[in-house]
Backbone and ligand atoms as CSV (ligand in chain L), in Angstrom:
chain,resi,resn,atom,element,x,y,z
A,1,MET,N,N,62.096,38.149,315.515
A,1,MET,CA,C,62.302,37.247,314.375
A,1,MET,C,C,63.796,37.094,314.097
A,2,PRO,N,N,64.263,35.860,313.965
A,2,PRO,CA,C,65.657,35.681,313.535
A,2,PRO,C,C,65.834,36.234,312.119
A,3,LYS,N,N,67.031,36.742,311.855
A,3,LYS,CA,C,67.267,37.355,310.548
A,3,LYS,C,C,67.095,36.359,309.405
A,4,LEU,N,N,67.370,35.088,309.689
A,4,LEU,CA,C,67.264,34.065,308.656
A,4,LEU,C,C,65.856,34.030,308.059
A,5,PHE,N,N,64.861,34.252,308.889
A,5,PHE,CA,C,63.479,34.200,308.416
A,5,PHE,C,C,62.931,35.622,308.298
A,6,SER,N,N,63.523,36.393,307.454
A,6,SER,CA,C,63.072,37.758,307.267
A,6,SER,C,C,61.704,37.762,306.592
A,7,ASP,N,N,61.044,38.882,306.646
A,7,ASP,CA,C,59.706,38.946,306.037
A,7,ASP,C,C,59.771,38.999,304.516
A,8,ARG,N,N,60.970,38.916,303.960
A,8,ARG,CA,C,61.078,38.868,302.512
A,8,ARG,C,C,60.949,37.446,301.983
A,9,SER,N,N,60.916,36.457,302.868
A,9,SER,CA,C,60.707,35.103,302.393
A,9,SER,C,C,59.232,34.913,302.058
A,10,ALA,N,N,58.968,33.987,301.139
A,10,ALA,CA,C,57.599,33.789,300.682
A,10,ALA,C,C,57.389,32.318,300.364
A,11,PRO,N,N,56.169,31.854,300.414
A,11,PRO,CA,C,55.926,30.450,300.068
A,11,PRO,C,C,56.265,30.183,298.612
A,12,ALA,N,N,56.684,28.957,298.324
A,12,ALA,CA,C,56.933,28.565,296.943
A,12,ALA,C,C,55.595,28.348,296.247
A,13,ARG,N,N,55.408,29.062,295.131
A,13,ARG,CA,C,54.128,28.985,294.416
A,13,ARG,C,C,54.338,28.544,292.986
A,14,CYS,N,N,53.349,27.843,292.469
A,14,CYS,CA,C,53.341,27.445,291.067
A,14,CYS,C,C,53.284,28.701,290.193
A,15,PRO,N,N,54.182,28.837,289.198
A,15,PRO,CA,C,54.171,30.044,288.350
A,15,PRO,C,C,52.934,30.128,287.460
A,16,PHE,N,N,52.247,29.032,287.280
A,16,PHE,CA,C,51.093,29.014,286.377
A,16,PHE,C,C,49.797,29.367,287.096
A,17,CYS,N,N,49.597,28.839,288.283
A,17,CYS,CA,C,48.298,29.035,288.938
A,17,CYS,C,C,48.432,29.731,290.285
A,18,ARG,N,N,49.620,29.945,290.743
A,18,ARG,CA,C,49.910,30.662,291.986
A,18,ARG,C,C,49.504,29.893,293.238
A,19,ARG,N,N,49.177,28.635,293.076
A,19,ARG,CA,C,48.953,27.828,294.271
A,19,ARG,C,C,50.284,27.585,294.978
A,20,GLU,N,N,50.241,27.464,296.276
A,20,GLU,CA,C,51.425,27.012,297.000
A,20,GLU,C,C,51.623,25.534,296.694
A,21,VAL,N,N,52.865,25.159,296.400
A,21,VAL,CA,C,53.148,23.765,296.071
A,21,VAL,C,C,53.687,23.036,297.290
A,22,LEU,N,N,53.562,21.723,297.260
A,22,LEU,CA,C,54.095,20.899,298.333
A,22,LEU,C,C,55.608,20.790,298.177
A,23,PRO,N,N,56.312,20.540,299.273
A,23,PRO,CA,C,57.777,20.382,299.166
A,23,PRO,C,C,58.131,19.253,298.189
A,24,PRO,N,N,59.184,19.442,297.393
A,24,PRO,CA,C,59.612,18.374,296.480
A,24,PRO,C,C,59.962,17.117,297.263
A,25,ARG,N,N,59.659,15.995,296.647
A,25,ARG,CA,C,60.004,14.717,297.274
A,25,ARG,C,C,60.552,13.795,296.202
A,26,GLU,N,N,61.067,12.676,296.656
A,26,GLU,CA,C,61.635,11.717,295.707
A,26,GLU,C,C,60.548,11.246,294.737
A,27,ILE,N,N,60.899,11.203,293.449
A,27,ILE,CA,C,59.944,10.765,292.440
A,27,ILE,C,C,60.213,9.299,292.121
A,28,LYS,N,N,59.196,8.475,292.295
A,28,LYS,CA,C,59.335,7.044,292.030
A,28,LYS,C,C,59.017,6.739,290.577
A,29,GLY,N,N,59.567,5.636,290.125
A,29,GLY,CA,C,59.066,5.093,288.875
A,29,GLY,C,C,59.875,5.422,287.646
A,30,GLY,N,N,61.098,5.847,287.789
A,30,GLY,CA,C,61.873,6.091,286.586
A,30,GLY,C,C,63.344,6.205,286.883
A,31,GLN,N,N,64.150,5.601,286.017
A,31,GLN,CA,C,65.592,5.689,286.200
A,31,GLN,C,C,66.105,7.103,285.978
A,32,TRP,N,N,65.301,7.917,285.316
A,32,TRP,CA,C,65.746,9.262,284.987
A,32,TRP,C,C,65.525,10.237,286.126
A,33,TYR,N,N,64.791,9.815,287.115
A,33,TYR,CA,C,64.338,10.779,288.107
A,33,TYR,C,C,65.347,10.900,289.252
A,34,ASP,N,N,66.369,11.682,289.028
A,34,ASP,CA,C,67.431,11.851,290.013
A,34,ASP,C,C,67.120,12.950,291.014
A,35,PHE,N,N,66.190,13.826,290.685
A,35,PHE,CA,C,65.945,15.006,291.509
A,35,PHE,C,C,64.569,14.915,292.167
A,36,PRO,N,N,64.445,15.536,293.336
A,36,PRO,CA,C,63.113,15.569,293.936
A,36,PRO,C,C,62.189,16.471,293.127
A,37,GLY,N,N,60.931,16.201,293.218
A,37,GLY,CA,C,59.983,16.993,292.453
A,37,GLY,C,C,58.578,16.801,292.988
A,38,GLY,N,N,57.608,17.253,292.206
A,38,GLY,CA,C,56.233,17.127,292.656
A,38,GLY,C,C,55.270,17.551,291.568
A,39,TYR,N,N,54.006,17.589,291.954
A,39,TYR,CA,C,52.923,17.861,291.015
A,39,TYR,C,C,52.011,18.929,291.602
A,40,CYS,N,N,51.568,19.843,290.748
A,40,CYS,CA,C,50.623,20.861,291.169
A,40,CYS,C,C,49.222,20.448,290.737
A,41,ALA,N,N,48.233,20.932,291.461
A,41,ALA,CA,C,46.848,20.592,291.154
A,41,ALA,C,C,46.410,21.090,289.779
A,42,CYS,N,N,47.105,22.079,289.211
A,42,CYS,CA,C,46.707,22.626,287.904
A,42,CYS,C,C,47.209,21.780,286.751
A,43,GLY,N,N,47.988,20.745,287.028
A,43,GLY,CA,C,48.522,19.911,285.964
A,43,GLY,C,C,49.994,20.129,285.713
A,44,ALA,N,N,50.576,21.121,286.349
A,44,ALA,CA,C,52.008,21.367,286.203
A,44,ALA,C,C,52.804,20.332,287.010
A,45,VAL,N,N,54.013,20.081,286.560
A,45,VAL,CA,C,54.941,19.265,287.330
A,45,VAL,C,C,56.168,20.126,287.611
A,46,PHE,N,N,56.932,19.762,288.623
A,46,PHE,CA,C,58.135,20.522,288.885
A,46,PHE,C,C,59.222,19.616,289.424
A,47,ALA,N,N,60.464,20.040,289.226
A,47,ALA,CA,C,61.627,19.336,289.757
A,47,ALA,C,C,62.584,20.374,290.324
A,48,LEU,N,N,63.320,19.952,291.314
A,48,LEU,CA,C,64.194,20.863,292.059
A,48,LEU,C,C,65.641,20.723,291.650
A,49,ASP,N,N,66.250,21.850,291.326
A,49,ASP,CA,C,67.698,21.934,291.203
A,49,ASP,C,C,68.208,22.626,292.462
A,50,PRO,N,N,68.745,21.882,293.415
A,50,PRO,CA,C,69.138,22.498,294.689
A,50,PRO,C,C,70.450,23.253,294.614
A,51,THR,N,N,71.211,23.081,293.532
A,51,THR,CA,C,72.567,23.614,293.481
A,51,THR,C,C,72.732,24.713,292.450
A,52,ALA,N,N,71.737,24.907,291.592
A,52,ALA,CA,C,71.838,25.860,290.482
A,52,ALA,C,C,72.882,25.433,289.460
A,53,ARG,N,N,73.231,24.165,289.448
A,53,ARG,CA,C,74.227,23.677,288.497
A,53,ARG,C,C,73.666,22.637,287.536
A,54,ASN,N,N,72.482,22.133,287.822
A,54,ASN,CA,C,71.958,20.988,287.078
A,54,ASN,C,C,70.828,21.365,286.131
A,55,GLY,N,N,70.669,22.636,285.852
A,55,GLY,CA,C,69.501,23.148,285.147
A,55,GLY,C,C,68.944,22.294,284.033
A,56,GLY,N,N,69.789,21.952,283.061
A,56,GLY,CA,C,69.287,21.202,281.910
A,56,GLY,C,C,68.738,19.845,282.277
A,57,ALA,N,N,69.435,19.140,283.167
A,57,ALA,CA,C,69.001,17.811,283.571
A,57,ALA,C,C,67.703,17.879,284.373
A,58,VAL,N,N,67.577,18.897,285.196
A,58,VAL,CA,C,66.372,19.040,286.012
A,58,VAL,C,C,65.177,19.374,285.125
A,59,LEU,N,N,65.412,20.236,284.169
A,59,LEU,CA,C,64.350,20.601,283.237
A,59,LEU,C,C,63.893,19.375,282.444
A,60,LEU,N,N,64.838,18.577,282.005
A,60,LEU,CA,C,64.505,17.363,281.259
A,60,LEU,C,C,63.686,16.414,282.130
A,61,GLN,N,N,64.078,16.289,283.389
A,61,GLN,CA,C,63.313,15.425,284.281
A,61,GLN,C,C,61.874,15.919,284.422
A,62,ALA,N,N,61.714,17.230,284.580
A,62,ALA,CA,C,60.362,17.778,284.720
A,62,ALA,C,C,59.534,17.465,283.471
A,63,MET,N,N,60.161,17.550,282.305
A,63,MET,CA,C,59.429,17.248,281.071
A,63,MET,C,C,59.074,15.771,280.997
A,64,LEU,N,N,59.986,14.931,281.446
A,64,LEU,CA,C,59.689,13.494,281.458
A,64,LEU,C,C,58.551,13.177,282.422
A,65,MET,N,N,58.546,13.856,283.558
A,65,MET,CA,C,57.448,13.660,284.508
A,65,MET,C,C,56.127,14.074,283.864
A,66,ALA,N,N,56.152,15.203,283.151
A,66,ALA,CA,C,54.932,15.694,282.510
A,66,ALA,C,C,54.438,14.710,281.462
A,67,CYS,N,N,55.385,14.018,280.816
A,67,CYS,CA,C,55.042,13.070,279.751
A,67,CYS,C,C,55.015,11.632,280.258
A,68,LYS,N,N,54.989,11.479,281.552
A,68,LYS,CA,C,54.899,10.158,282.181
A,68,LYS,C,C,56.010,9.218,281.701
A,69,GLY,N,N,57.201,9.783,281.558
A,69,GLY,CA,C,58.368,8.974,281.242
A,69,GLY,C,C,58.563,8.680,279.769
A,70,ASP,N,N,57.765,9.282,278.915
A,70,ASP,CA,C,57.830,9.010,277.480
A,70,ASP,C,C,58.815,9.959,276.791
A,71,MET,N,N,60.054,9.492,276.611
A,71,MET,CA,C,61.093,10.352,276.048
A,71,MET,C,C,60.782,10.759,274.607
A,72,GLU,N,N,60.193,9.853,273.830
A,72,GLU,CA,C,59.816,10.194,272.455
A,72,GLU,C,C,58.901,11.411,272.433
A,73,ARG,N,N,57.968,11.417,273.355
A,73,ARG,CA,C,57.014,12.519,273.405
A,73,ARG,C,C,57.706,13.812,273.831
A,74,VAL,N,N,58.626,13.695,274.805
A,74,VAL,CA,C,59.365,14.873,275.258
A,74,VAL,C,C,60.078,15.541,274.084
A,75,LEU,N,N,60.717,14.726,273.271
A,75,LEU,CA,C,61.512,15.256,272.162
A,75,LEU,C,C,60.647,15.896,271.085
A,76,GLY,N,N,59.364,15.549,271.071
A,76,GLY,CA,C,58.474,16.111,270.073
A,76,GLY,C,C,57.762,17.375,270.515
A,77,LEU,N,N,57.984,17.802,271.731
A,77,LEU,CA,C,57.260,18.948,272.263
A,77,LEU,C,C,57.951,20.264,271.912
A,78,SER,N,N,57.144,21.298,271.708
A,78,SER,CA,C,57.677,22.632,271.449
A,78,SER,C,C,57.233,23.598,272.538
A,79,LEU,N,N,58.200,24.337,273.042
A,79,LEU,CA,C,57.893,25.351,274.057
A,79,LEU,C,C,56.985,26.420,273.468
A,80,GLY,N,N,55.949,26.751,274.192
A,80,GLY,CA,C,55.041,27.800,273.741
A,80,GLY,C,C,53.918,27.282,272.860
A,81,THR,N,N,54.075,26.053,272.372
A,81,THR,CA,C,53.018,25.437,271.560
A,81,THR,C,C,52.386,24.281,272.316
A,82,ASP,N,N,53.251,23.372,272.771
A,82,ASP,CA,C,52.766,22.179,273.459
A,82,ASP,C,C,52.863,22.277,274.974
A,83,TYR,N,N,53.760,23.129,275.424
A,83,TYR,CA,C,53.936,23.234,276.867
A,83,TYR,C,C,54.465,24.613,277.222
A,84,ASP,N,N,54.328,24.932,278.497
A,84,ASP,CA,C,54.897,26.163,279.032
A,84,ASP,C,C,55.867,25.811,280.143
A,85,GLU,N,N,56.852,26.678,280.282
A,85,GLU,CA,C,57.895,26.457,281.265
A,85,GLU,C,C,57.897,27.628,282.234
A,86,GLY,N,N,58.115,27.330,283.511
A,86,GLY,CA,C,58.198,28.390,284.503
A,86,GLY,C,C,59.273,28.065,285.514
A,87,HIS,N,N,59.784,29.086,286.171
A,87,HIS,CA,C,60.853,28.881,287.145
A,87,HIS,C,C,60.519,29.590,288.445
A,88,VAL,N,N,60.907,28.965,289.528
A,88,VAL,CA,C,60.893,29.649,290.822
A,88,VAL,C,C,62.336,29.711,291.286
A,89,HIS,N,N,62.901,30.899,291.260
A,89,HIS,CA,C,64.292,31.085,291.658
A,89,HIS,C,C,64.379,31.382,293.153
A,90,LYS,N,N,65.589,31.278,293.679
A,90,LYS,CA,C,65.871,31.583,295.079
A,90,LYS,C,C,65.026,30.736,296.029
A,91,TYR,N,N,64.946,29.456,295.666
A,91,TYR,CA,C,64.177,28.519,296.477
A,91,TYR,C,C,65.108,27.817,297.459
A,92,ASN,N,N,64.683,27.788,298.722
A,92,ASN,CA,C,65.442,27.115,299.776
A,92,ASN,C,C,64.734,25.802,300.105
A,93,ASP,N,N,65.375,24.687,299.775
A,93,ASP,CA,C,64.707,23.397,299.965
A,93,ASP,C,C,64.663,22.960,301.423
A,94,ARG,N,N,65.399,23.623,302.287
A,94,ARG,CA,C,65.324,23.278,303.714
A,94,ARG,C,C,64.100,23.900,304.378
A,95,THR,N,N,63.788,25.110,303.984
A,95,THR,CA,C,62.647,25.797,304.594
A,95,THR,C,C,61.400,25.755,303.709
A,96,HIS,N,N,61.577,25.305,302.455
A,96,HIS,CA,C,60.484,25.307,301.472
A,96,HIS,C,C,59.916,26.721,301.305
A,97,GLN,N,N,60.816,27.678,301.237
A,97,GLN,CA,C,60.427,29.074,301.050
A,97,GLN,C,C,61.289,29.686,299.943
A,98,VAL,N,N,60.766,30.729,299.352
A,98,VAL,CA,C,61.572,31.548,298.455
A,98,VAL,C,C,62.202,32.647,299.296
A,99,GLU,N,N,63.525,32.692,299.280
A,99,GLU,CA,C,64.260,33.612,300.142
A,99,GLU,C,C,65.328,34.337,299.332
A,100,PRO,N,N,65.596,35.582,299.678
A,100,PRO,CA,C,66.551,36.382,298.884
A,100,PRO,C,C,67.931,35.740,298.771
A,101,GLN,N,N,68.361,35.013,299.787
A,101,GLN,CA,C,69.722,34.492,299.781
A,101,GLN,C,C,69.802,33.045,299.301
A,102,ALA,N,N,68.674,32.453,298.950
A,102,ALA,CA,C,68.682,31.055,298.516
A,102,ALA,C,C,69.062,30.963,297.042
A,103,PHE,N,N,69.523,29.782,296.620
A,103,PHE,CA,C,69.988,29.666,295.231
A,103,PHE,C,C,69.486,28.406,294.538
A,104,GLY,N,N,68.493,27.747,295.105
A,104,GLY,CA,C,67.879,26.624,294.395
A,104,GLY,C,C,66.884,27.129,293.367
A,105,THR,N,N,66.543,26.256,292.435
A,105,THR,CA,C,65.544,26.614,291.421
A,105,THR,C,C,64.552,25.477,291.263
A,106,LEU,N,N,63.278,25.831,291.223
A,106,LEU,CA,C,62.238,24.869,290.858
A,106,LEU,C,C,61.887,25.088,289.388
A,107,TYR,N,N,61.977,24.025,288.598
A,107,TYR,CA,C,61.622,24.089,287.180
A,107,TYR,C,C,60.217,23.508,287.017
A,108,PHE,N,N,59.349,24.309,286.468
A,108,PHE,CA,C,57.957,23.889,286.257
A,108,PHE,C,C,57.704,23.677,284.768
A,109,ILE,N,N,56.952,22.628,284.480
A,109,ILE,CA,C,56.495,22.346,283.122
A,109,ILE,C,C,54.999,22.081,283.181
A,110,ARG,N,N,54.278,22.679,282.264
A,110,ARG,CA,C,52.864,22.328,282.152
A,110,ARG,C,C,52.505,22.119,280.690
A,111,LEU,N,N,52.062,20.899,280.404
A,111,LEU,CA,C,51.594,20.603,279.047
A,111,LEU,C,C,50.261,21.304,278.844
A,112,ARG,N,N,50.101,21.899,277.679
A,112,ARG,CA,C,48.869,22.665,277.455
A,112,ARG,C,C,47.643,21.780,277.456
A,113,GLU,N,N,47.790,20.563,276.956
A,113,GLU,CA,C,46.615,19.685,276.938
A,113,GLU,C,C,46.232,19.208,278.337
A,114,GLU,N,N,47.171,19.307,279.275
A,114,GLU,CA,C,46.892,18.861,280.640
A,114,GLU,C,C,46.333,19.987,281.504
A,115,ALA,N,N,46.420,21.212,281.011
A,115,ALA,CA,C,46.018,22.346,281.842
A,115,ALA,C,C,44.534,22.283,282.148
A,116,GLU,N,N,44.201,22.718,283.328
A,116,GLU,CA,C,42.803,22.679,283.736
A,116,GLU,C,C,41.996,23.716,282.974
A,117,ALA,N,N,40.772,23.422,282.697
A,117,ALA,CA,C,39.911,24.329,281.943
A,117,ALA,C,C,39.698,25.615,282.733
A,118,GLY,N,N,39.774,26.716,282.024
A,118,GLY,CA,C,39.517,27.997,282.677
A,118,GLY,C,C,40.743,28.603,283.294
A,119,ASP,N,N,41.579,27.761,283.912
A,119,ASP,CA,C,42.820,28.243,284.492
A,119,ASP,C,C,42.596,29.396,285.466
A,120,ASN,N,N,41.590,29.273,286.281
A,120,ASN,CA,C,41.274,30.339,287.219
A,120,ASN,C,C,42.323,30.449,288.315
A,121,VAL,N,N,42.726,31.637,288.587
A,121,VAL,CA,C,43.656,31.879,289.680
A,121,VAL,C,C,42.847,31.985,290.963
A,122,SER,N,N,43.222,31.187,291.923
A,122,SER,CA,C,42.465,31.215,293.172
A,122,SER,C,C,43.190,32.055,294.186
L,1,ZN,ZN,ZN,49.835,25.095,289.385
């Protein structure tokens, strides 16, 4: 095994349901969507900060995705009441793996009303 792919790397998983997520891709349909992102089957959305420098903007994008572009709704949401936030640190967007030496971050948002019933971990 090349050292780059050590056994400490792991698939990128949704922090809410532990499903493996698909690689982030370009998000269509909004002027605000500057970062790649995606959707989890549990109702969570995520956006990628590949540089570890854009945190706030990436988080805002994820919230806008969760609210289908409705900024008014985003501004009315409260963490822990209306939505939950999760992070996947040390994400490498080239390999789509979590690796010790990587420095990207996936920001996850899940609106509580969108969460699947039961929330069973598979
Ligand atoms: Zn999920």
